[in-house]
C-alpha positions, -999 to +999 in steps of 0.1 A: +049+043+014+020+056+034+008+083+010+012+065-023+021+028-020-006+021+005-030+016-025-010-014-036-009-028-001-046-023+000-051-045-030-037-075-011-054-068+022-087-063+004-082-094-017-071-117+011-091-102+040-060-105+061-041-080+082-004-081+089+010-095+122+044-081+116+066-062+092+104-063+086+116-038+061+143-016+048+146+015+027+168+044+020+170+079+008+188+082-025+178+115-040+150+131-020+161+166-010+135+178+014+119+165+046+129+134+065+114+105+045+129+077+025+124+075-013+124+037-015+111+008+006+111-030+006+089-047+032+082-083+042+048-085+059+038-117+077+000-119+075-024-135+100-022-170+084+016-170+079+014-159+043+041-134+033+035-102+014+066-087-002+060-050-009+084-027-028+080+010-036+101+038-050+097+074-058+129+083-077+128+101-111+146+085-140+141+049-127+120+021-142+085+022-129+064-009-120+031-003-104+016-038-102+004-067-080+012-104-082-003-131-060+010-167-063-013-194-050-011-232-049-032-235-081-019-205-100-014-168-100-033-135-103-016-104-115-021-068-126+007-053-147+009-031-177-028-022-175-037-059-177-053-083-152-046-120-157-052-154-139-028-182-149-025-218-138+008-232-124+020-241-160+016-204-170-015-209-191-039-180-191-071-191-174-088-157-175-079-123-187-099-091-183-111-081-218-112-043-220-127-042-255-156-065-245-162-044-214-163-012-235-188-028-259-210-043-232-211-015-206-215+022-209-190+027-181-162+004-172-135+027-157-130+015-121-124+050-108-157+061-122-175+030-112-165+033-076-181+068-076-212+054-093-214+027-066-210+053-039-237+076-052-261+046-059-256+034-022-264+070-009-295+072-031-306+037-019-297+045+017-274+015+017-244+023+039-209+015+027-184+007+054-148+008+041-132+024+071-121-009+085-104-020+053-088+014+049-075+014+085-059-021+080-041-009+048-029+023+064-017+005+095+002-020+073+019+009+055+028+026+087+042-007+101+063-010+070+076+026+072+084+023+109+103-010+103+124+005+076+131+037+096+140+018+128+155-014+115+132-033+139+105-059+134+072-040+139+042-059+151+005-050+146-001-051+184+029-028+192+020-004+165-017-001+174-006+006+210+022+030+200+020+067+210+038+076+177+027+110+165+041+128+135+016+157+137+034+191+136+029+210+168+021+242+149-003+239+119+000+276+110+012+284+075+045+303+072+081+298+080+088+264+095+117+251+115+130+221+096+158+213+120+137+186+137+132+167+105+162+143+106+165+114+081+159+081+101+189+058+106+179+022+111+192+006+143+199+040+158+174+055+183+160+090+176+181+116+194 
């Protein structure tokens, strides 16, 4: 959830400008063979204004994949799925749809991953700072909150997590043989031994 799914959580936190107040989640380890992490998560985030963000992720080979976002509002919805971005009204009518073909004809470059680098380089050349550390920190803390809620079975709050002494950093960073005995799969509702 923290190394991969954080990007999908980031879409909502960036879009809304909100941070989570709390997270309640669950997950499990179905097929992962190494380490101590889960391979699937389902998290309910309560955001600052009471809106809920439901976030699901899975890293299991042979399963259906769905990397997308869906936001339902009082007037309609916005979604990204199957390489398509669409805004619909409450009746399901398409109000707006990103037109890739028109973008390709109008602009020399329209790939978002390339454009973010073009923007970055342009800002450097124009001495215009980009500050994305705050947004990145919010998304990462949200993912950490979700992971810790799933691992412990507890509701995790933003305030408790930002004050937490939690540290997963290995004591020895040297390459070589590593003692894996300390990496125990978390059991929700059961304190770490």
